[in-house]
N, C-alpha and C positions, 0 to 999 in steps of 0.2 A: 391490714393484707400480710401474711405469712412472707420468709425470708426462702428463694431457694437455698436446695442443701449446696450449692456454690457460692452464694452468700452468708452460709451460718463459717463454715470449716474456714471459708480466706476472712472473718470475723475471728475466729481463733489463731487462727493464723497471729493475726496480727495483736493479739495479745503479746504476740515472746517475740517483738521488737522485730518484726517485721517492717520493714520503711512503710508507709504511708503514703508517697509517693512514686511509687511502684504500679503502673496497669492494674487491672484486672487481666486482662488475659498474660503478663508477660508472671504476674502473681503460678498463672494455673500450668503456664508452659516451664518456668527454670526449676532447674533441677531443687530438688529440697534440702542438699545440704547447701545449695549453691546463697540458697536464704539464709544461711545460716541457723537451720531448726538439725540440732540433734535429737539421740534417741527417745531421751528424756522431755525435753519437747512436744515432739509426734507423741508418747506415749497419755501426754497432762488433754494434747489438743484433743488425741479420739476419745482421752475417756470423758472431755467434753461433748463433743458430739453424740457419742454412747449416751450418755445421760438427757439430751435433747432430744433425740428421736427417740428413745426408747427401745437400742439396740445394743448387742454386740458385733464385732465385730474379732477375725481371728489374727492375735498378733500377725502367725508367720506370713497371713495374706498382707499387712503389711511391709514386711521384709518386698516382697517385689515390688512397694509402690514408689516411686521416680520423680512423679512430677505431682505437684494436689492436683493438679485431673487425674492422675493416677486414687487418690484419699478422695476424690470426688466420686469418681464411679465404685467407688470400696463402698464407702456410708448408703449410697446410690440402688445400688446390690443389694447389699445388709435390709435397709427398709423397704425397698420391697420382700423377701425375703423371712421375712416376721409375720407371725402366726398372729392374726387380731385373738385383743384380749375379749 
């Protein structure tokens, strides 16, 4: 079974020491800085997600992301916009 974009992004986020005790909804709606995600962690997360989906995400668009839900929306948009090989 394929993982959803949310699942992949949450799994990557958890690699950056975010508590496993937080609910999915809490992870998606809490500000990234409140989750302890700094710019370096965000870049690592995004690079891994880009590799997973074979996409590229504009770094300037990341600056607009406040919550993980915003990141998921950005990834989903990039997946929809990619050109089939």
